[in-house]
All heavy atoms as an XYZ file, in Angstrom:
757
protein
N       0.841     -1.179      0.000
C       0.000      0.000      0.000
C       0.879      1.232      0.000
O       1.733      1.374      0.849
C      -0.856      0.042      1.269
C      -2.108     -0.776      1.228
S      -3.077     -0.543      2.741
C      -3.219     -2.248      3.243
N       0.655      2.100     -0.910
C       1.364      3.371     -0.882
C       0.383      4.454     -0.457
O      -0.821      4.306     -0.569
C       1.962      3.690     -2.254
O       0.923      3.861     -3.191
N       0.901      5.544      0.029
C       0.054      6.619      0.512
C      -0.396      6.360      1.939
O       0.026      5.404      2.575
N      -1.246      7.254      2.448
C      -1.634      7.157      3.857
C      -2.457      5.905      4.157
O      -3.196      5.412      3.303
C      -2.453      8.427      4.090
C      -2.902      8.864      2.743
C      -1.876      8.375      1.768
N      -2.294      5.416      5.392
C      -3.046      4.245      5.850
C      -3.652      4.527      7.216
O      -3.186      5.392      7.959
C      -2.172      2.971      5.936
C      -1.649      2.565      4.571
C      -1.040      3.135      6.933
N      -4.687      3.771      7.521
C      -5.333      3.811      8.835
C      -5.338      2.402      9.403
O      -5.896      1.477      8.804
C      -6.757      4.317      8.728
C      -7.520      4.270     10.065
C      -8.837      4.992      9.987
N      -8.534      6.417      9.863
C      -9.382      7.306      9.341
N     -10.558      6.927      8.891
N      -9.029      8.575      9.264
N      -4.707      2.245     10.560
C      -4.778      0.987     11.299
C      -5.983      1.081     12.224
O      -6.161      2.083     12.923
C      -3.504      0.767     12.093
N      -6.809      0.040     12.199
C      -8.009     -0.005     13.035
C      -7.887     -1.213     13.945
O      -7.819     -2.342     13.473
C      -9.288     -0.106     12.175
C     -10.528     -0.153     13.061
C      -9.369      1.049     11.183
N      -7.834     -0.950     15.235
C      -7.675     -1.997     16.232
C      -8.912     -2.012     17.113
O      -9.227     -1.011     17.764
C      -6.420     -1.733     17.062
C      -6.033     -2.750     18.109
C      -5.791     -4.119     17.490
C      -4.784     -2.274     18.841
N      -9.620     -3.140     17.110
C     -10.816     -3.300     17.932
C     -10.464     -4.192     19.106
O      -9.947     -5.303     18.903
C     -11.955     -3.925     17.101
O     -12.181     -3.100     15.946
C     -13.231     -4.029     17.906
N     -10.723     -3.702     20.323
C     -10.362     -4.446     21.521
C     -11.552     -4.567     22.456
O     -12.223     -3.568     22.741
C      -9.228     -3.756     22.274
C      -7.916     -3.733     21.549
S      -6.665     -2.982     22.620
C      -5.184     -3.470     21.774
N     -11.793     -5.771     22.933
C     -12.782     -5.978     23.982
C     -12.080     -5.778     25.314
O     -10.989     -6.322     25.540
C     -13.370     -7.383     23.886
N     -12.700     -4.981     26.178
C     -12.124     -4.652     27.484
C     -13.245     -4.700     28.515
O     -14.306     -4.099     28.298
C     -11.484     -3.235     27.464
C     -10.956     -2.847     28.830
C     -10.390     -3.158     26.415
N     -13.042     -5.380     29.625
C     -14.071     -5.390     30.665
C     -14.377     -3.966     31.140
O     -13.461     -3.153     31.324
C     -13.438     -6.210     31.795
C     -12.376     -7.030     31.128
C     -11.881     -6.192     29.988
N     -15.648     -3.667     31.356
C     -16.064     -2.319     31.768
C     -15.345     -1.871     33.037
O     -15.006     -0.690     33.181
C     -17.574     -2.283     31.962
N     -15.080     -2.782     33.925
C     -14.410     -2.444     35.182
C     -12.975     -1.974     34.968
O     -12.381     -1.348     35.846
C     -14.426     -3.647     36.122
N     -12.412     -2.246     33.812
C     -11.015     -1.869     33.514
C     -10.923     -0.678     32.557
O      -9.837     -0.324     32.100
C     -10.272     -3.058     32.889
C     -10.357     -4.379     33.612
C      -9.699     -4.445     34.968
N      -8.307     -4.156     35.083
C      -7.317     -5.042     35.013
N      -7.573     -6.313     34.796
N      -6.079     -4.670     35.176
N     -12.059     -0.047     32.242
C     -12.107      1.012     31.229
C     -11.169      2.177     31.542
O     -10.401      2.612     30.678
C     -13.533      1.517     31.055
N     -11.219      2.700     32.732
C     -10.385      3.854     33.068
C      -8.899      3.502     32.969
O      -8.105      4.267     32.424
C     -10.719      4.358     34.465
C      -9.995      5.639     34.812
C     -10.433      6.204     36.149
O     -11.013      5.512     36.979
N     -10.145      7.469     36.368
N      -8.547      2.345     33.452
C      -7.165      1.881     33.380
C      -6.714      1.742     31.920
O      -5.603      2.113     31.552
C      -7.072      0.538     34.109
C      -5.702      0.045     34.370
C      -5.715     -1.272     35.152
O      -6.778     -1.757     35.580
O      -4.616     -1.826     35.300
N      -7.612      1.201     31.078
C      -7.309      1.041     29.665
C      -7.086      2.396     28.999
O      -6.146      2.570     28.226
C      -8.438      0.281     28.962
C      -8.153      0.005     27.512
C      -7.485     -1.144     27.137
C      -8.540      0.903     26.534
C      -7.203     -1.401     25.802
C      -8.268      0.661     25.198
C      -7.596     -0.497     24.832
N      -7.946      3.352     29.282
C      -7.827      4.669     28.662
C      -6.519      5.352     29.044
O      -5.876      5.998     28.210
C      -9.031      5.531     29.023
C     -10.297      5.018     28.351
C     -11.559      5.739     28.777
O     -11.472      6.921     29.214
O     -12.640      5.135     28.669
N      -6.074      5.198     30.278
C      -4.787      5.761     30.687
C      -3.639      5.060     29.966
O      -2.683      5.723     29.520
C      -4.620      5.641     32.199
C      -5.504      6.565     33.033
C      -5.374      6.227     34.516
C      -5.174      8.022     32.775
N      -3.726      3.746     29.826
C      -2.692      2.995     29.102
C      -2.659      3.422     27.636
O      -1.590      3.542     27.036
C      -2.935      1.491     29.232
N      -3.833      3.654     27.049
C      -3.884      4.107     25.653
C      -3.204      5.470     25.505
O      -2.437      5.689     24.557
C      -5.325      4.194     25.144
C      -5.348      4.771     23.766
C      -5.085      4.126     22.593
C      -5.562      6.143     23.410
N      -5.148      5.009     21.539
C      -5.441      6.258     22.019
C      -5.865      7.282     24.151
C      -5.604      7.457     21.345
C      -6.024      8.486     23.477
C      -5.887      8.567     22.083
N      -3.456      6.379     26.425
C      -2.848      7.710     26.333
C      -1.325      7.619     26.326
O      -0.667      8.326     25.567
C      -3.318      8.603     27.480
C      -4.737      9.079     27.305
C      -5.162      9.944     28.469
C      -6.630     10.335     28.320
N      -7.094     11.145     29.444
N      -0.769      6.743     27.134
C       0.693      6.580     27.161
C       1.188      6.044     25.815
O       2.172      6.529     25.261
C       1.100      5.653     28.297
C       0.975      6.287     29.672
C       1.595      5.428     30.757
N       0.915      4.161     30.954
C      -0.128      3.977     31.753
N      -0.614      4.989     32.449
N      -0.674      2.789     31.882
N       0.515      5.028     25.290
C       0.925      4.444     24.003
C       0.726      5.436     22.861
O       1.574      5.537     21.963
C       0.139      3.159     23.742
N      -0.378      6.171     22.880
C      -0.659      7.131     21.810
C       0.357      8.270     21.800
O       0.740      8.756     20.735
C      -2.076      7.680     21.963
N       0.808      8.687     22.973
C       1.815      9.744     23.056
C       3.102      9.297     22.369
O       3.701     10.052     21.597
C       2.074     10.135     24.521
O       0.858     10.661     25.065
C       3.176     11.169     24.634
N       3.528      8.067     22.633
C       4.722      7.548     21.974
C       4.510      7.449     20.470
O       5.366      7.860     19.680
C       5.096      6.171     22.527
C       6.260      5.499     21.806
C       7.562      6.269     22.029
C       6.409      4.058     22.242
N       3.370      6.918     20.043
C       3.099      6.777     18.607
C       3.120      8.130     17.921
O       3.682      8.271     16.828
C       1.755      6.089     18.394
N       2.533      9.131     18.553
C       2.450     10.458     17.950
C       3.822     11.057     17.690
O       3.989     11.881     16.785
C       1.622     11.390     18.837
C       1.235     12.678     18.171
C       0.354     12.469     16.956
O      -0.590     11.697     16.967
N       0.671     13.153     15.873
N       4.815     10.632     18.430
C       6.181     11.139     18.263
C       6.940     10.456     17.125
O       8.045     10.873     16.785
C       6.963     10.936     19.569
C       6.401     11.723     20.733
C       7.007     11.324     22.070
O       7.757     10.321     22.125
O       6.723     12.016     23.058
N       6.356      9.428     16.518
C       7.045      8.639     15.496
C       6.930      9.289     14.121
O       5.892      9.858     13.775
C       6.468      7.219     15.429
C       6.502      6.495     16.743
C       7.878      6.484     17.373
O       8.862      6.075     16.754
N       7.964      6.952     18.613
N       7.990      9.174     13.314
C       7.927      9.693     11.945
C       6.784      9.020     11.176
O       6.626      7.804     11.220
C       9.280      9.290     11.342
C      10.172      9.024     12.505
C       9.277      8.555     13.620
N       5.982      9.818     10.539
C       4.885      9.297      9.727
C       3.557      9.200     10.438
O       2.524      9.000      9.800
N       3.537      9.340     11.753
C       2.267      9.259     12.477
C       1.501     10.567     12.298
O       2.039     11.650     12.537
C       2.498      8.988     13.956
S       0.939      8.814     14.859
N       0.250     10.448     11.879
C      -0.583     11.623     11.650
C      -1.533     11.891     12.806
O      -1.744     13.031     13.195
C      -1.380     11.455     10.354
C      -0.546     11.211      9.106
C      -1.435     10.901      7.912
C       0.362     12.404      8.831
N      -2.169     10.826     13.333
C      -3.100     11.006     14.454
C      -3.439      9.664     15.080
O      -3.331      8.626     14.431
C      -4.363     11.746     14.032
C      -5.361     10.946     13.216
C      -6.512     11.772     12.660
N      -6.122     12.937     11.917
C      -5.693     12.927     10.652
N      -5.607     11.812      9.984
N      -5.339     14.035     10.048
N      -3.855      9.728     16.335
C      -4.311      8.568     17.104
C      -5.693      8.911     17.654
O      -5.887     10.024     18.156
C      -3.383      8.299     18.291
C      -1.935      8.081     17.918
C      -1.734      6.733     17.278
O      -2.185      5.717     17.774
N      -1.064      6.719     16.150
N      -6.632      7.985     17.587
C      -7.978      8.236     18.091
C      -8.459      7.027     18.880
O      -8.271      5.882     18.451
C      -8.957      8.497     16.918
O      -8.446      9.550     16.115
C     -10.335      8.860     17.413
N      -9.112      7.287     20.001
C      -9.713      6.235     20.816
C     -11.215      6.455     20.837
O     -11.687      7.539     21.188
C      -9.155      6.282     22.243
C      -9.713      5.254     23.222
C      -9.314      3.843     22.806
C      -9.236      5.559     24.638
N     -11.977      5.426     20.456
C     -13.437      5.468     20.461
C     -13.968      4.350     21.349
O     -13.426      3.244     21.342
C     -13.993      5.276     19.047
S     -13.437      6.500     17.863
N     -15.035      4.639     22.087
C     -15.650      3.625     22.945
C     -16.739      2.884     22.189
O     -17.430      3.455     21.343
C     -16.247      4.287     24.181
N     -16.888      1.595     22.500
C     -17.987      0.775     21.988
C     -18.709      0.170     23.190
O     -18.303      0.385     24.337
C     -17.478     -0.360     21.077
O     -16.782     -1.318     21.891
C     -16.550      0.152     19.992
N     -19.751     -0.610     22.931
C     -20.470     -1.267     24.027
C     -19.620     -2.305     24.746
O     -19.851     -2.599     25.912
C     -21.744     -1.950     23.503
C     -22.793     -0.947     23.069
O     -22.725      0.228     23.496
O     -23.678     -1.326     22.291
N     -18.639     -2.856     24.046
C     -17.847     -3.949     24.630
C     -16.367     -3.625     24.789
O     -15.593     -4.485     25.179
C     -17.967     -5.212     23.753
O     -17.517     -4.902     22.430
C     -19.394     -5.717     23.711
N     -15.970     -2.393     24.474
C     -14.555     -2.053     24.577
C     -14.223     -0.794     23.816
O     -14.878      0.232     23.986
N     -13.245     -0.908     22.916
C     -12.715      0.271     22.237
C     -12.341     -0.037     20.791
O     -11.998     -1.162     20.459
C     -11.456      0.778     22.960
C     -11.761      1.256     24.343
C     -11.672      0.393     25.431
C     -12.163      2.562     24.569
C     -11.972      0.825     26.717
C     -12.465      3.003     25.849
C     -12.371      2.132     26.911
O     -12.680      2.558     28.171
N     -12.354      1.032     19.983
C     -11.780      1.006     18.643
C     -10.710      2.091     18.628
O     -10.968      3.250     18.959
C     -12.833      1.269     17.544
C     -12.169      1.390     16.182
C     -13.891      0.177     17.546
N      -9.504      1.679     18.273
C      -8.377      2.603     18.169
C      -8.078      2.773     16.690
O      -7.909      1.784     15.971
C      -7.137      2.039     18.888
C      -7.432      1.869     20.383
C      -5.925      2.923     18.642
C      -6.387      1.055     21.121
N      -8.019      4.020     16.231
C      -7.578      4.267     14.859
C      -6.270      5.034     14.918
O      -6.055      5.874     15.789
C      -8.620      5.044     14.026
O      -8.854      6.313     14.620
C      -9.910      4.261     13.911
N      -5.412      4.703     13.992
C      -4.076      5.272     13.942
C      -3.770      5.574     12.482
O      -3.686      4.663     11.667
C      -3.092      4.238     14.522
O      -1.794      4.724     14.563
N      -3.665      6.853     12.142
C      -3.405      7.265     10.760
C      -1.919      7.542     10.573
O      -1.293      8.206     11.413
C      -4.195      8.518     10.400
C      -5.692      8.261     10.296
O      -6.124      7.108     10.467
O      -6.437      9.232     10.050
N      -1.395      7.040      9.446
C       0.034      7.145      9.141
C       0.214      7.632      7.713
O      -0.608      7.356      6.847
C       0.700      5.782      9.314
C       0.690      5.349     10.744
C      -0.371      4.800     11.430
C       1.741      5.461     11.685
N      -0.015      4.573     12.732
C       1.278      4.964     12.915
C       3.045      5.926     11.597
C       2.065      4.924     14.056
C       3.840      5.879     12.726
C       3.346      5.386     13.938
N       1.323      8.306      7.471
C       1.604      8.833      6.129
C       1.794      7.720      5.111
O       1.528      7.907      3.927
C       2.841      9.731      6.152
O       3.972      8.995      6.607
N       2.242      6.540      5.587
C       2.447      5.405      4.689
C       2.526      4.128      5.530
O       2.779      4.178      6.733
C       3.713      5.582      3.848
C       4.934      5.819      4.721
O       5.526      4.827      5.177
O       5.262      7.000      4.968
N       2.309      3.001      4.884
C       2.307      1.727      5.601
C       3.683      1.384      6.154
O       3.798      0.803      7.242
C       1.805      0.590      4.704
C       1.626     -0.692      5.496
C       0.956     -1.806      4.714
O       0.730     -1.649      3.502
O       0.663     -2.840      5.330
N       4.733      1.743      5.444
C       6.087      1.437      5.920
C       6.354      2.088      7.286
O       6.913      1.463      8.187
C       7.127      1.905      4.898
C       8.544      1.605      5.312
C       9.556      2.099      4.281
O       9.218      2.219      3.089
O      10.684      2.357      4.702
N       5.950      3.344      7.450
C       6.131      4.028      8.741
C       5.348      3.322      9.838
O       5.856      3.124     10.949
C       5.681      5.486      8.644
O       6.489      6.201      7.750
N       4.110      2.950      9.530
C       3.301      2.241     10.519
C       3.940      0.909     10.901
O       4.084      0.590     12.078
C       1.877      1.998      9.983
C       1.113      1.030     10.818
C       0.724      1.358     12.112
C       0.816     -0.235     10.330
C       0.035      0.431     12.898
C       0.135     -1.152     11.112
C      -0.260     -0.812     12.399
N       4.340      0.131      9.916
C       4.921     -1.197     10.191
C       6.240     -1.075     10.956
O       6.513     -1.898     11.833
C       5.127     -1.981      8.902
C       3.842     -2.287      8.154
C       2.973     -3.245      8.897
N       1.773     -3.546      8.104
C       0.721     -4.167      8.563
N       0.679     -4.583      9.816
N      -0.315     -4.390      7.794
N       7.030     -0.067     10.655
C       8.294      0.137     11.373
C       8.007      0.350     12.864
O       8.643     -0.245     13.726
C       9.039      1.337     10.799
C      10.427      1.524     11.378
C      11.180      2.711     10.773
N      11.083      2.808      9.322
C      10.404      3.759      8.652
N       9.781      4.708      9.311
N      10.374      3.766      7.335
N       7.016      1.183     13.174
C       6.654      1.410     14.566
C       6.023      0.163     15.184
O       6.353     -0.224     16.308
C       5.704      2.603     14.686
C       5.211      2.819     16.087
C       6.092      3.131     17.111
C       3.865      2.706     16.383
C       5.649      3.320     18.411
C       3.413      2.897     17.681
C       4.301      3.208     18.702
N       5.148     -0.475     14.436
C       4.436     -1.653     14.942
C       5.407     -2.756     15.367
O       5.149     -3.481     16.332
C       3.477     -2.177     13.868
C       2.706     -3.396     14.304
C       1.926     -4.027     13.177
O       2.380     -3.980     12.015
O       0.867     -4.586     13.468
N       6.515     -2.904     14.685
C       7.485     -3.971     14.975
C       8.585     -3.538     15.944
O       9.465     -4.333     16.274
C       8.124     -4.449     13.665
C       7.158     -5.194     12.774
C       7.862     -5.804     11.584
N       8.348     -4.825     10.622
C       7.725     -4.472      9.519
N       6.583     -5.028      9.201
N       8.241     -3.575      8.708
N       8.526     -2.316     16.423
C       9.610     -1.801     17.265
C       9.476     -2.255     18.719
O       8.369     -2.466     19.227
C       9.624     -0.272     17.218
O       8.513      0.254     17.934
N      10.607     -2.400     19.403
C      10.564     -2.742     20.828
C       9.871     -1.652     21.646
O       9.219     -1.943     22.646
C      12.037     -2.863     21.233
C      12.839     -2.790     19.990
C      11.958     -2.313     18.880
N       9.978     -0.403     21.207
C       9.323      0.702     21.915
C       7.805      0.552     21.875
O       7.125      0.772     22.872
C       9.719      2.054     21.300
C      11.182      2.396     21.457
C      12.085      1.745     20.403
O      11.584      1.190     19.411
O      13.304      1.796     20.595
N       7.279      0.154     20.722
C       5.839     -0.049     20.596
C       5.411     -1.222     21.456
O       4.390     -1.167     22.142
C       5.452     -0.279     19.130
C       3.972     -0.386     18.881
C       3.416     -1.798     19.009
O       4.116     -2.763     19.287
N       2.125     -1.922     18.835
N       6.187     -2.269     21.443
C       5.857     -3.449     22.235
C       5.771     -3.090     23.720
O       4.840     -3.483     24.413
C       6.895     -4.542     21.991
C       6.460     -5.882     22.519
O       5.307     -6.283     22.273
O       7.273     -6.527     23.204
N       6.725     -2.327     24.185
C       6.738     -1.912     25.590
C       5.573     -0.967     25.898
O       4.897     -1.108     26.919
C       8.064     -1.231     25.913
C       8.193     -0.819     27.359
C       9.528     -0.164     27.652
O      10.540     -0.525     27.019
O       9.554      0.712     28.529
N       5.326     -0.007     25.009
C       4.282      0.996     25.243
C       2.877      0.398     25.238
O       1.984      0.909     25.905
C       4.376      2.101     24.198
N       2.670     -0.667     24.492
C       1.333     -1.252     24.390
C       1.134     -2.458     25.307
O       0.063     -3.062     25.295
C       1.018     -1.649     22.935
O       1.995     -2.598     22.486
C       1.008     -0.427     22.018
N       2.124     -2.793     26.111
C       1.992     -3.937     27.027
C       0.795     -3.765     27.959
O       0.060     -4.724     28.224
C       3.280     -4.126     27.822
N       0.572     -2.545     28.436
C      -0.561     -2.293     29.317
C      -1.895     -2.529     28.636
O      -2.833     -3.052     29.241
N      -1.987     -2.170     27.366
C      -3.223     -2.407     26.610
C      -3.475     -3.900     26.449
O      -4.594     -4.382     26.637
C      -3.140     -1.751     25.228
C      -2.983     -0.233     25.187
C      -2.750      0.225     23.764
C      -4.191      0.429     25.790
N      -2.431     -4.628     26.100
C      -2.575     -6.074     25.894
C      -2.992     -6.778     27.180
O      -3.779     -7.715     27.158
C      -1.271     -6.661     25.346
C      -0.990     -6.239     23.912
C       0.165     -7.024     23.288
N       1.380     -6.976     24.069
C       2.271     -5.979     24.029
N       2.061     -4.935     23.243
N       3.377     -6.031     24.759
N      -2.498     -6.302     28.313
C      -2.825     -6.929     29.592
C      -4.284     -6.716     29.980
O      -4.852     -7.522     30.718
C      -1.914     -6.376     30.688
N      -4.900     -5.671     29.467
C      -6.274     -5.333     29.859
C      -7.337     -5.830     28.889
O      -8.504     -5.896     29.233
C      -6.396     -3.810     30.007
C      -5.553     -3.209     31.123
C      -5.491     -1.701     30.987
C      -6.092     -3.624     32.472
N      -6.976     -6.185     27.696
C      -7.960     -6.602     26.692
C      -8.289     -8.094     26.853
O      -7.476     -8.873     27.349
C      -7.440     -6.340     25.293
C      -6.309     -7.278     24.918
C      -5.741     -6.961     23.571
N      -4.785     -8.005     23.202
C      -3.837     -7.848     22.335
N      -3.702     -6.697     21.712
N      -3.028     -8.842     22.051
N      -9.474     -8.450     26.395
C      -9.839     -9.867     26.376
C      -9.819    -10.417     24.958
O      -9.803    -11.631     24.764
C     -11.226    -10.100     27.010
O     -12.193     -9.299     26.320
C     -11.211     -9.726     28.493
N      -9.827     -9.537     23.970
C      -9.660     -9.940     22.573
C      -9.262     -8.717     21.767
O      -9.450     -7.585     22.209
C     -10.941    -10.568     21.998
O     -11.954     -9.588     21.871
N      -8.703     -8.959     20.569
C      -8.281     -7.856     19.709
C      -8.286     -8.303     18.252
O      -8.067     -9.476     17.951
C      -6.881     -7.383     20.096
N      -8.551     -7.327     17.372
C      -8.498     -7.569     15.929
C      -7.963     -6.296     15.274
O      -8.381     -5.198     15.624
C      -9.897     -7.880     15.396
C      -9.898     -8.221     13.910
C     -11.305     -8.486     13.373
N     -11.928     -7.213     13.036
C     -13.036     -6.729     13.585
N     -13.657     -7.392     14.523
N     -13.526     -5.574     13.225
N      -7.029     -6.448     14.340
C      -6.471     -5.291     13.654
C      -6.619     -5.442     12.152
O      -6.440     -6.534     11.610
C      -4.990     -5.106     13.985
C      -4.433     -3.827     13.366
S      -2.724     -3.469     13.773
C      -1.868     -4.658     12.767
N      -6.922     -4.317     11.505
C      -6.958     -4.223     10.050
C      -6.221     -2.952      9.656
O      -6.235     -1.967     10.397
C      -8.395     -4.134      9.538
C      -9.246     -5.342      9.869
C     -10.689     -5.149      9.410
O     -11.182     -3.999      9.429
O     -11.308     -6.144      9.044
N      -5.586     -2.967      8.494
C      -4.930     -1.774      7.968
C      -5.595     -1.444      6.633
O      -5.713     -2.311      5.763
C      -3.409     -1.996      7.797
C      -2.752     -0.753      7.203
C      -2.769     -2.354      9.140
N      -6.032     -0.188      6.501
C      -6.752      0.255      5.309
C      -5.998      1.394      4.633
O      -5.425      2.253      5.304
C      -8.153      0.767      5.685
C      -8.961     -0.207      6.454
N      -9.681     -1.209      5.858
C      -9.148     -0.349      7.796
C     -10.294     -1.913      6.783
N      -9.988     -1.422      7.965
N      -6.029      1.406      3.340
C      -5.472      2.519      2.571
C      -6.490      3.655      2.586
O      -7.676      3.464      2.295
C      -5.196      2.070      1.138
C      -4.492      3.075      0.289
C      -3.990      2.462     -1.009
N      -4.918      1.514     -1.604
C      -5.720      1.789     -2.634
N      -5.699      2.970     -3.191
N      -6.529      0.864     -3.109
N      -6.051      4.852      2.949
C      -6.936      6.021      2.951
C      -6.992      6.584      1.543
O      -5.959      6.906      0.951
C      -6.431      7.088      3.941
C      -6.460      6.551      5.371
C      -7.272      8.368      3.836
C      -5.826      7.464      6.404
N      -8.197      6.694      1.017
C      -8.366      7.221     -0.337
C      -8.651      8.707     -0.337
O      -8.099      9.454     -1.154
C      -9.501      6.482     -1.042
C      -9.302      4.982     -1.240
C     -10.532      4.355     -1.888
C      -8.046      4.713     -2.077
N      -9.535      9.164      0.555
C      -9.942     10.571      0.562
C     -10.338     10.991      1.975
O     -10.852     10.178      2.745
C     -11.174     10.812     -0.337
C     -10.986     10.370     -1.737
N     -10.244     11.090     -2.644
C     -11.428      9.276     -2.389
C     -10.245     10.439     -3.809
N     -10.959      9.340     -3.675
N     -10.102     12.257      2.278
C     -10.628     12.919      3.479
C     -11.516     14.049      2.996
O     -11.199     14.700      2.009
C      -9.498     13.528      4.329
C      -8.787     12.556      5.191
N      -9.360     11.958      6.284
C      -7.518     12.086      5.146
C      -8.477     11.175      6.866
N      -7.365     11.224      6.182
N     -12.579     14.298      3.659
C     -13.470     15.432      3.321
C     -13.409     16.473      4.411
O     -13.302     16.188      5.539
C     -14.907     14.968      3.146
C     -15.112     14.128      1.945
C     -15.211     14.930      0.647
O     -15.358     16.137      0.655
N     -15.109     14.253     -0.464
């Protein structure tokens, strides 16, 4: 994929852990935002957890961060709190 991409991560999180999860997300999002190619990070609530979107200038920048030890460390708190997760990466065609 060339051009901008959006990673969409859907995570189920127990309601009792919501506040803890949101704080863990803020720490991870701060690190991601500092990475070359990162455009924005967004956290959305669902009935069963969260949807995280992460926009990047290109897939290579996203994958470089995704495979980094820094990302692994920063997202450890998120992984510990989720009960399931699914990720998709989409090519962004247009913004209005």
